[in-house]
N, CA, C and O of each residue as an XYZ file, in Angstrom:
760
protein
N      98.263    -64.306    120.456
C      97.313    -63.246    120.501
C      97.481    -62.401    121.772
O      97.291    -61.185    121.725
N      97.828    -63.015    122.888
C      98.044    -62.300    124.137
C      99.269    -61.397    124.057
O      99.242    -60.269    124.549
N     100.343    -61.887    123.438
C     101.580    -61.120    123.318
C     101.381    -59.829    122.528
O     101.821    -58.782    123.004
N     100.740    -59.832    121.339
C     100.528    -58.571    120.635
C      99.653    -57.592    121.423
O      99.878    -56.384    121.355
N      98.671    -58.084    122.160
C      97.811    -57.201    122.953
C      98.596    -56.540    124.080
O      98.463    -55.334    124.287
N      99.422    -57.306    124.824
C     100.263    -56.735    125.889
C     101.262    -55.742    125.322
O     101.487    -54.684    125.910
N     101.862    -56.072    124.186
C     102.827    -55.179    123.554
C     102.145    -53.869    123.154
O     102.721    -52.797    123.337
N     100.947    -53.939    122.619
C     100.205    -52.740    122.226
C      99.862    -51.883    123.443
O      99.983    -50.659    123.392
N      99.436    -52.517    124.531
C      99.121    -51.772    125.755
C     100.364    -51.125    126.351
O     100.300    -49.984    126.808
N     101.486    -51.823    126.355
C     102.734    -51.286    126.899
C     103.197    -50.090    126.090
O     103.582    -49.072    126.665
N     103.169    -50.188    124.783
C     103.598    -49.085    123.930
C     102.681    -47.885    124.099
O     103.143    -46.744    124.075
N     101.399    -48.127    124.269
C     100.452    -47.019    124.445
C     100.648    -46.338    125.789
O     100.406    -45.137    125.907
N     101.082    -47.077    126.807
C     101.243    -46.503    128.143
C     102.518    -45.681    128.269
O     102.584    -44.774    129.098
N     103.540    -45.983    127.457
C     104.801    -45.260    127.547
C     104.806    -44.127    126.534
O     104.682    -44.381    125.336
N     104.948    -42.869    126.986
C     104.962    -41.764    126.043
C     106.246    -41.799    125.223
O     107.288    -42.268    125.680
N     106.142    -41.302    124.025
C     107.328    -41.230    123.170
C     108.209    -40.096    123.657
O     107.767    -39.264    124.450
N     109.448    -40.054    123.194
C     110.377    -38.993    123.581
C     109.845    -37.631    123.155
O     109.989    -36.653    123.888
N     109.224    -37.557    121.962
C     108.683    -36.296    121.495
C     107.521    -35.846    122.373
O     107.417    -34.661    122.690
N     106.657    -36.754    122.767
C     105.522    -36.392    123.623
C     106.007    -35.905    124.972
O     105.446    -34.954    125.518
N     107.054    -36.543    125.535
C     107.604    -36.119    126.819
C     108.194    -34.720    126.720
O     107.959    -33.893    127.600
N     108.959    -34.436    125.660
C     109.561    -33.121    125.490
C     108.492    -32.050    125.333
O     108.612    -30.966    125.904
N     107.459    -32.340    124.572
C     106.394    -31.355    124.368
C     105.679    -31.074    125.680
O     105.342    -29.927    125.973
N     105.448    -32.115    126.468
C     104.761    -31.929    127.744
C     105.606    -31.082    128.687
O     105.071    -30.183    129.334
N     106.906    -31.339    128.786
C     107.793    -30.566    129.659
C     107.914    -29.131    129.190
O     107.963    -28.218    130.013
N     107.964    -28.912    127.883
C     108.087    -27.557    127.344
C     106.830    -26.745    127.598
O     106.898    -25.528    127.771
N     105.670    -27.418    127.622
C     104.415    -26.713    127.829
C     104.176    -26.332    129.289
O     103.306    -25.512    129.583
N     104.949    -26.926    130.207
C     104.762    -26.648    131.631
C     105.288    -25.258    131.963
O     106.348    -24.882    131.462
N     104.585    -24.474    132.794
C     105.093    -23.160    133.183
C     106.336    -23.309    134.065
O     106.493    -24.295    134.785
N     107.198    -22.321    133.990
C     108.405    -22.321    134.807
C     108.003    -22.113    136.262
O     107.247    -21.194    136.578
N     108.507    -22.960    137.138
C     108.197    -22.844    138.556
C     109.199    -21.908    139.219
O     110.408    -22.092    139.077
N     108.705    -20.908    139.940
C     109.585    -19.999    140.666
C     109.909    -20.602    142.023
O     109.117    -21.349    142.597
N     111.078    -20.265    142.517
C     111.481    -20.771    143.828
C     110.599    -20.155    144.900
O     110.275    -18.968    144.842
N     110.218    -20.948    145.859
C     109.460    -20.435    146.993
C     110.197    -20.818    148.261
O     111.090    -21.664    148.247
N     109.819    -20.198    149.331
C     110.453    -20.506    150.602
C     109.820    -21.747    151.211
O     109.656    -21.836    152.427
N     109.476    -22.677    150.386
C     109.041    -23.997    150.844
C     107.835    -23.945    151.768
O     107.664    -24.815    152.622
N     107.002    -22.931    151.599
C     105.860    -22.837    152.494
C     104.741    -22.039    151.850
O     104.956    -21.294    150.894
N     103.563    -22.205    152.381
C     102.402    -21.460    151.925
C     102.057    -20.397    152.969
O     102.373    -20.527    154.152
N     101.407    -19.358    152.495
C     100.933    -18.317    153.389
C      99.936    -18.925    154.376
O      99.005    -19.623    153.973
N     100.130    -18.663    155.643
C      99.193    -19.162    156.653
C      97.828    -18.506    156.517
O      96.802    -19.131    156.786
N      97.817    -17.248    156.101
C      96.576    -16.486    156.048
C      95.826    -16.703    154.737
O      94.624    -16.967    154.735
N      96.556    -16.588    153.610
C      95.896    -16.638    152.310
C      96.023    -17.996    151.622
O      95.312    -18.258    150.652
N      96.913    -18.865    152.104
C      97.018    -20.217    151.594
C      97.779    -20.400    150.303
O      97.945    -21.533    149.850
N      98.251    -19.318    149.688
C      99.002    -19.472    148.442
C     100.503    -19.480    148.710
O     100.936    -18.980    149.749
N     101.313    -20.037    147.798
C     102.769    -20.009    147.999
C     103.260    -18.565    148.023
O     102.716    -17.698    147.339
N     104.285    -18.323    148.812
C     104.902    -17.000    148.873
C     106.254    -17.100    148.189
O     107.139    -17.820    148.652
N     106.415    -16.378    147.087
C     107.666    -16.412    146.338
C     108.666    -15.458    146.969
O     108.393    -14.271    147.146
N     109.816    -15.997    147.299
C     110.880    -15.195    147.891
C     112.148    -15.425    147.089
O     112.984    -16.253    147.450
N     112.281    -14.694    146.008
C     113.513    -14.742    145.229
C     113.579    -13.516    144.339
O     112.553    -13.014    143.880
N     114.789    -13.037    144.098
C     114.975    -11.895    143.210
C     114.985    -10.570    143.946
O     115.477    -10.469    145.070
N     114.438     -9.559    143.297
C     114.466     -8.184    143.783
C     113.646     -8.032    145.069
O     112.559     -8.597    145.192
N     114.180     -7.262    146.025
C     113.491     -6.986    147.294
C     113.418     -5.477    147.492
O     114.408     -4.771    147.305
N     112.229     -4.984    147.874
C     112.056     -3.571    148.200
C     111.003     -3.453    149.299
O     109.976     -4.130    149.269
N     111.275     -2.590    150.260
C     110.336     -2.359    151.362
C     110.385     -0.884    151.750
O     111.454     -0.273    151.758
N     109.236     -0.323    152.068
C     109.167      1.027    152.625
C     108.077      1.035    153.696
O     107.016      0.435    153.518
N     108.349      1.725    154.816
C     107.334      1.830    155.868
C     107.479      3.138    156.629
O     108.548      3.749    156.659
N     106.378      3.551    157.242
C     106.325      4.745    158.078
C     105.586      4.379    159.357
O     104.743      3.482    159.368
N     105.914      5.085    160.434
C     105.236      4.826    161.692
C     105.678      5.802    162.756
O     106.087      6.924    162.460
N     105.593      5.364    164.000
C     105.973      6.182    165.149
C     107.078      5.491    165.914
O     107.080      4.269    166.061
N     108.017      6.280    166.400
C     109.117      5.729    167.177
C     109.495      6.646    168.307
O     109.102      7.812    168.341
N     110.258      6.112    169.228
C     110.722      6.930    170.332
C     111.517      6.124    171.325
O     111.516      4.893    171.311
N     112.187      6.842    172.177
C     112.992      6.224    173.210
C     113.191      7.202    174.341
O     112.461      8.187    174.456
N     114.177      6.936    175.178
C     114.398      7.818    176.322
C     114.791      9.238    175.929
O     114.618     10.172    176.712
N     115.324      9.404    174.706
C     115.830     10.720    174.313
C     115.076     11.380    173.169
O     115.346     12.538    172.851
N     114.133     10.674    172.538
C     113.434     11.278    171.412
C     112.144     10.527    171.099
O     111.921      9.416    171.580
N     111.310     11.150    170.291
C     110.139     10.500    169.716
C     109.822     11.235    168.431
O     110.155     12.410    168.272
N     109.161     10.518    167.498
C     108.845     11.181    166.247
C     108.445     10.210    165.158
O     108.015      9.088    165.424
N     108.595     10.665    163.925
C     108.228      9.895    162.745
C     109.299      8.852    162.463
O     110.484      9.171    162.369
N     108.864      7.588    162.327
C     109.768      6.482    161.967
C     109.666      6.240    160.467
O     108.583      6.297    159.885
N     110.810      5.972    159.858
C     110.839      5.634    158.435
C     111.876      4.541    158.217
O     112.946      4.562    158.825
N     111.558      3.586    157.349
C     112.517      2.553    156.949
C     112.337      2.276    155.467
O     111.215      2.192    154.968
N     113.459      2.134    154.771
C     113.435      1.759    153.360
C     114.554      0.746    153.138
O     115.686      0.950    153.577
N     114.221     -0.357    152.446
C     115.185     -1.425    152.165
C     115.198     -1.688    150.667
O     114.167     -1.631    149.997
N     116.388     -1.977    150.162
C     116.520     -2.414    148.781
C     117.595     -3.483    148.751
O     118.636     -3.341    149.393
N     117.349     -4.557    148.007
C     118.324     -5.639    147.972
C     117.835     -6.798    147.144
O     117.079     -6.626    146.188
N     118.277     -7.985    147.522
C     117.913     -9.186    146.795
C     117.578    -10.313    147.747
O     118.067    -10.354    148.876
N     116.735    -11.232    147.283
C     116.304    -12.373    148.073
C     116.791    -13.649    147.414
O     116.608    -13.838    146.211
N     117.406    -14.520    148.187
C     117.862    -15.809    147.700
C     116.707    -16.804    147.693
O     115.655    -16.548    148.280
N     116.909    -17.953    147.020
C     115.856    -18.966    146.918
C     115.390    -19.483    148.272
O     114.251    -19.934    148.398
N     116.254    -19.427    149.293
C     115.867    -19.921    150.615
C     115.129    -18.867    151.441
O     114.810    -19.110    152.605
N     114.851    -17.687    150.849
C     114.090    -16.656    151.531
C     114.923    -15.630    152.265
O     114.374    -14.639    152.747
N     116.229    -15.826    152.370
C     117.101    -14.877    153.069
C     117.292    -13.637    152.196
O     117.561    -13.738    150.998
N     117.149    -12.472    152.819
C     117.294    -11.198    152.119
C     118.594    -10.531    152.561
O     118.879    -10.444    153.755
N     119.376    -10.063    151.600
C     120.530     -9.205    151.871
C     120.249     -7.868    151.221
O     119.888     -7.805    150.046
N     120.414     -6.798    151.984
C     120.086     -5.505    151.410
C     120.685     -4.344    152.162
O     121.458     -4.511    153.106
N     120.306     -3.162    151.716
C     120.720     -1.908    152.327
C     119.497     -1.297    152.993
O     118.449     -1.148    152.364
N     119.630     -0.946    154.262
C     118.552     -0.349    155.048
C     118.866      1.116    155.312
O     119.970      1.450    155.741
N     117.902      1.989    155.058
C     117.980      3.389    155.489
C     116.827      3.586    156.456
O     115.664      3.460    156.075
N     117.141      3.893    157.696
C     116.093      4.020    158.713
C     116.394      5.184    159.634
O     117.554      5.525    159.861
N     115.334      5.798    160.168
C     115.536      6.891    161.116
C     114.265      7.164    161.898
O     113.174      6.746    161.512
N     114.428      7.877    163.009
C     113.329      8.474    163.761
C     113.592      9.973    163.771
O     114.586     10.434    164.333
N     112.695     10.730    163.147
C     112.806     12.191    163.014
C     112.053     12.848    164.152
O     110.844     12.661    164.290
N     112.758     13.618    164.971
C     112.159     14.241    166.141
C     111.810     15.707    165.895
O     110.803     16.189    166.412
N     112.601     16.410    165.133
C     112.451     17.860    164.970
C     111.072     18.234    164.431
O     110.705     17.853    163.320
N     110.315     18.983    165.233
C     109.013     19.510    164.836
C     108.029     18.430    164.383
O     107.176     18.701    163.537
N     108.125     17.227    164.920
C     107.229     16.154    164.488
C     106.166     15.845    165.541
O     104.983     16.102    165.321
N     106.576     15.302    166.670
C     105.631     14.913    167.709
C     106.186     15.330    169.060
O     107.388     15.218    169.304
N     105.340     15.797    169.915
C     105.767     16.101    171.276
C     106.837     17.167    171.325
O     107.099     17.846    170.332
N     107.445     17.311    172.466
C     108.491     18.327    172.607
C     109.754     17.911    171.861
O     110.069     16.725    171.763
N     110.470     18.897    171.340
C     111.766     18.616    170.721
C     112.776     18.396    171.835
O     113.182     19.342    172.510
N     113.178     17.151    172.024
C     114.169     16.828    173.041
C     115.147     15.839    172.439
O     114.766     15.020    171.603
N     116.363     15.904    172.839
C     117.372     15.001    172.310
C     117.730     15.357    170.879
O     117.461     16.471    170.428
N     118.332     14.424    170.166
C     118.738     14.706    168.789
C     117.520     14.893    167.871
O     116.452     14.325    168.105
N     117.712     15.703    166.824
C     116.631     15.946    165.880
C     116.299     14.702    165.067
O     115.155     14.516    164.653
N     117.295     13.850    164.837
C     117.087     12.623    164.084
C     118.149     11.619    164.503
O     119.321     11.972    164.639
N     117.745     10.362    164.710
C     118.714      9.273    164.861
C     118.408      8.250    163.780
O     117.247      8.006    163.451
N     119.450      7.658    163.235
C     119.230      6.679    162.173
C     120.524      6.273    161.514
O     121.602      6.393    162.096
N     120.405      5.788    160.286
C     121.597      5.399    159.569
C     121.339      4.637    158.288
O     120.200      4.369    157.904
N     122.447      4.297    157.639
C     122.501      3.450    156.452
C     123.232      2.193    156.878
O     124.381      2.266    157.315
N     122.587      1.039    156.759
C     123.156     -0.188    157.320
C     122.971     -1.371    156.371
O     121.986     -1.451    155.637
N     123.941     -2.286    156.402
C     123.797     -3.561    155.694
C     122.855     -4.428    156.519
O     122.987     -4.513    157.740
N     121.902     -5.071    155.843
C     120.861     -5.805    156.566
C     120.696     -7.224    156.042
O     120.849     -7.487    154.849
N     120.378     -8.133    156.961
C     119.979     -9.498    156.612
C     118.618     -9.754    157.245
O     118.381     -9.407    158.402
N     117.716    -10.374    156.458
C     116.385    -10.740    156.952
C     116.193    -12.227    156.688
O     116.552    -12.730    155.623
N     115.626    -12.924    157.665
C     115.465    -14.371    157.576
C     114.018    -14.726    157.901
O     113.507    -14.315    158.943
N     113.341    -15.490    157.022
C     111.989    -15.923    157.358
C     112.020    -16.912    158.533
O     112.879    -17.791    158.595
N     111.083    -16.754    159.448
C     111.000    -17.646    160.604
C     109.572    -18.148    160.758
O     108.620    -17.385    160.591
N     109.422    -19.418    161.074
C     108.138    -20.058    161.351
C     107.244    -20.205    160.122
O     106.769    -21.305    159.839
N     107.008    -19.118    159.387
C     106.100    -19.122    158.236
C     106.468    -17.937    157.352
O     107.201    -17.051    157.792
N     105.975    -17.900    156.114
C     106.328    -16.785    155.224
C     105.914    -15.424    155.756
O     106.467    -14.405    155.341
N     104.954    -15.390    156.663
C     104.496    -14.105    157.183
C     105.467    -13.439    158.150
O     105.367    -12.231    158.366
N     106.396    -14.174    158.735
C     107.275    -13.632    159.771
C     108.722    -13.582    159.307
O     109.222    -14.533    158.706
N     109.397    -12.463    159.587
C     110.821    -12.318    159.281
C     111.527    -11.683    160.465
O     111.027    -10.733    161.068
N     112.689    -12.218    160.788
C     113.573    -11.575    161.757
C     114.602    -10.796    160.949
O     115.011    -11.232    159.873
N     115.022     -9.638    161.467
C     115.946     -8.792    160.718
C     117.023     -8.235    161.629
O     116.797     -7.980    162.812
N     118.209     -8.051    161.044
C     119.328     -7.454    161.763
C     120.144     -6.635    160.785
O     120.401     -7.077    159.665
N     120.556     -5.440    161.199
C     121.361     -4.565    160.349
C     122.423     -3.883    161.194
O     122.227     -3.645    162.386
N     123.542     -3.575    160.569
C     124.619     -2.848    161.242
C     125.371     -2.024    160.211
O     125.469     -2.402    159.044
N     125.899     -0.893    160.660
C     126.670     -0.058    159.744
C     126.734      1.376    160.204
O     126.787      1.664    161.399
N     126.727      2.280    159.227
C     126.834      3.703    159.504
C     125.574      4.180    160.212
O     124.467      4.029    159.694
N     125.743      4.747    161.379
C     124.642      5.326    162.126
C     125.031      6.720    162.571
O     126.194      7.106    162.460
N     124.087      7.468    163.066
C     124.439      8.795    163.521
C     123.236      9.633    163.855
O     122.111      9.144    163.959
N     123.504     10.912    164.021
C     122.486     11.888    164.393
C     122.476     13.011    163.373
O     123.443     13.203    162.636
N     121.376     13.752    163.334
C     121.306     15.008    162.598
C     121.049     16.115    163.603
O     120.167     16.005    164.454
N     121.814     17.164    163.498
C     121.524     18.404    164.210
C     120.902     19.327    163.174
O     121.582     19.756    162.242
N     119.618     19.638    163.323
C     118.911     20.442    162.338
C     118.564     21.830    162.871
O     117.588     22.442    162.438
N     119.369     22.319    163.810
C     119.100     23.643    164.359
C     119.397     24.741    163.337
O     118.766     25.798    163.367
N     120.345     24.504    162.437
C     120.682     25.459    161.380
C     121.135     24.653    160.161
O     122.331     24.430    159.971
N     120.194     24.224    159.348
C     120.516     23.317    158.246
C     120.575     21.886    158.771
O     119.895     21.546    159.739
N     121.387     21.054    158.133
C     121.560     19.674    158.583
C     123.047     19.422    158.800
O     123.848     19.482    157.867
N     123.396     19.138    160.052
C     124.773     18.778    160.381
C     124.755     17.326    160.846
O     124.105     16.984    161.834
N     125.483     16.474    160.114
C     125.534     15.045    160.434
C     126.567     14.802    161.519
O     127.686     15.309    161.447
N     126.191     14.029    162.520
C     127.103     13.594    163.578
C     127.288     12.091    163.367
O     126.420     11.308    163.754
N     128.411     11.672    162.755
C     128.574     10.257    162.385
C     128.869      9.356    163.573
O     129.407      9.789    164.592
N     128.499      8.085    163.411
C     128.750      7.089    164.436
C     128.488      5.699    163.893
O     128.603      5.456    162.691
N     128.136      4.792    164.787
C     127.860      3.401    164.434
C     126.439      3.079    164.869
O     125.982      3.555    165.908
N     125.738      2.270    164.078
C     124.369      1.925    164.426
C     124.048      0.471    164.166
O     124.647     -0.174    163.305
N     123.097     -0.031    164.921
C     122.518     -1.353    164.660
C     121.003     -1.219    164.722
O     120.458     -0.342    165.394
N     120.351     -2.109    164.007
C     118.892     -2.151    163.990
C     118.474     -3.611    163.938
O     119.125     -4.414    163.271
N     117.398     -3.968    164.631
C     116.909     -5.341    164.615
C     115.419     -5.325    164.929
O     114.891     -4.344    165.454
N     114.754     -6.421    164.603
C     113.327     -6.477    164.890
C     112.628     -7.592    164.148
O     113.254     -8.548    163.691
N     111.318     -7.456    164.036
C     110.465     -8.450    163.388
C     109.531     -7.766    162.400
O     109.042     -6.663    162.643
N     109.293     -8.445    161.281
C     108.302     -8.003    160.306
C     107.193     -9.045    160.246
O     107.458    -10.246    160.288
N     105.960     -8.583    160.149
C     104.817     -9.463    159.940
C     104.170     -9.046    158.626
O     103.688     -7.921    158.493
N     104.162     -9.959    157.655
C     103.650     -9.656    156.324
C     102.232    -10.176    156.149
O     101.859    -11.212    156.699
N     101.468     -9.453    155.390
C     100.181     -9.912    154.902
C     100.364    -10.073    153.389
O     100.119     -9.131    152.635
N     100.793    -11.261    152.938
C     101.125    -11.444    151.521
C      99.865    -11.548    150.655
O      99.406    -12.646    150.339
N      99.315    -10.393    150.279
C      98.116    -10.367    149.452
C      98.361    -11.084    148.131
O      97.471    -11.730    147.579
N      99.591    -10.955    147.636
C      99.978    -11.560    146.376
C     101.123    -12.525    146.646
O     101.654    -12.551    147.757
N     101.515    -13.321    145.653
C     102.580    -14.312    145.844
C     103.922    -13.670    146.148
O     104.759    -14.290    146.803
N     104.150    -12.445    145.691
C     105.480    -11.850    145.854
C     105.463    -10.481    146.525
O     106.485     -9.795    146.520
N     104.331    -10.058    147.107
C     104.300     -8.764    147.780
C     103.118     -8.697    148.738
O     102.196     -9.511    148.680
N     103.172     -7.709    149.617
C     102.074     -7.529    150.547
C     102.346     -6.446    151.576
O     103.443     -5.893    151.649
N     101.338     -6.162    152.355
C     101.408     -5.190    153.435
C     102.307     -5.732    154.544
O     102.339     -6.941    154.776
N     103.032     -4.858    155.225
C     103.948     -5.280    156.284
C     103.757     -4.433    157.532
O     103.737     -3.204    157.461
N     103.618     -5.092    158.671
C     103.665     -4.446    159.984
C     105.031     -4.766    160.568
O     105.470     -5.915    160.523
N     105.714     -3.752    161.123
C     107.041     -4.055    161.643
C     107.286     -3.436    163.005
O     106.709     -2.415    163.379
N     108.163     -4.099    163.719
C     108.678     -3.626    165.000
C     110.188     -3.536    164.843
O     110.844     -4.522    164.508
N     110.738     -2.349    165.086
C     112.166     -2.117    164.864
C     112.768     -1.465    166.097
O     112.191     -0.537    166.664
N     113.923     -1.952    166.506
C     114.685     -1.353    167.598
C     116.012     -0.873    167.008
O     116.651     -1.587    166.236
N     116.412      0.327    167.375
C     117.599      0.941    166.795
C     118.488      1.522    167.894
O     118.014      2.169    168.828
N     119.794      1.270    167.752
C     120.800      1.829    168.657
C     121.813      2.596    167.828
O     122.226      2.141    166.761
N     122.211      3.761    168.319
C     123.234      4.563    167.646
C     124.226      5.016    168.709
O     123.838      5.466    169.788
N     125.529      4.891    168.385
C     126.604      5.354    169.263
C     127.396      6.435    168.527
O     127.856      6.223    167.405
N     127.552      7.619    169.182
C     128.250      8.735    168.519
C     129.283      9.487    169.364
O     129.481     10.647    169.004
N     129.948      9.065    170.376
C     129.970      7.786    171.052
C     128.867      7.627    172.099
O     128.669      6.517    172.593
N     128.139      8.695    172.459
C     127.015      8.549    173.381
C     125.972      7.613    172.765
O     125.742      7.650    171.556
N     125.347      6.784    173.585
C     124.363      5.812    173.102
C     122.972      6.436    173.047
O     122.528      7.082    173.996
N     122.292      6.230    171.918
C     120.898      6.629    171.755
C     120.104      5.400    171.327
O     120.597      4.555    170.580
N     118.867      5.314    171.812
C     118.023      4.163    171.510
C     116.643      4.648    171.090
O     116.134      5.638    171.615
N     116.041      3.936    170.134
C     114.673      4.225    169.745
C     113.990      2.926    169.334
O     114.605      2.081    168.683
N     112.737      2.765    169.704
C     111.919      1.635    169.271
C     110.795      2.198    168.419
O     110.293      3.290    168.687
N     110.399      1.450    167.388
C     109.397      1.982    166.465
C     108.478      0.894    165.973
O     108.854     -0.277    165.902
N     107.266      1.294    165.633
C     106.294      0.421    164.988
C     105.894      1.096    163.681
O     105.630      2.298    163.657
N     105.847      0.331    162.598
C     105.550      0.917    161.305
C     104.608      0.058    160.481
O     104.371     -1.112    160.784
N     104.087      0.661    159.447
C     103.223      0.019    158.477
C     103.772      0.343    157.103
O     104.053      1.504    156.806
N     103.930     -0.666    156.261
C     104.486     -0.431    154.934
C     104.106     -1.491    153.947
O     103.162     -2.252    154.162
N     104.850     -1.541    152.848
C     104.601     -2.500    151.785
C     105.931     -3.122    151.387
O     106.957     -2.443    151.339
N     105.904     -4.434    151.098
C     107.127     -5.168    150.766
C     106.956     -5.968    149.490
O     105.948     -6.646    149.292
N     107.971     -5.878    148.617
C     108.123     -6.796    147.505
C     109.194     -7.786    147.959
O     110.356     -7.411    148.118
N     108.810     -9.048    148.167
C     109.687    -10.030    148.799
C     110.899    -10.325    147.960
O     111.740    -11.134    148.353
């Protein structure tokens, strides 16, 4: 009598193959996350797939000041690392303060962004085509080399996007060196 009772309990405790398959099929697909939760909002931050960011702010340096703009497009790997294309500049012509130095410094650069400490923080570095615009009569591009680096602080309102505050430093050589630092506010799809 004990043996049939134990056998019945054991069989009842072990799900059948069909029950296991149905349970696994009913589970939602889990998206990759950067192995961390948002410090501010407490939800997981998904960092995989398409990446897009745009921001505006103020920038300036020893030779210019004006409107800062950055736009990124690329992809994010499961570990949170972003590879993308950055278009960034500081526009001086008729924007803020006296027109001094180049009308615009900026460039198109290959960029890598890496999450640090928590999903809210990213370090970024970009290098590639940089240069100046002379806008005294139309737009004349003065080509050179540029680098950009800085930090982004995200407010991930949602699992895969949120408001972004950024600090960006930019150097352009044409071959004369120009420098600009900028602070911006934008939105990011991680």
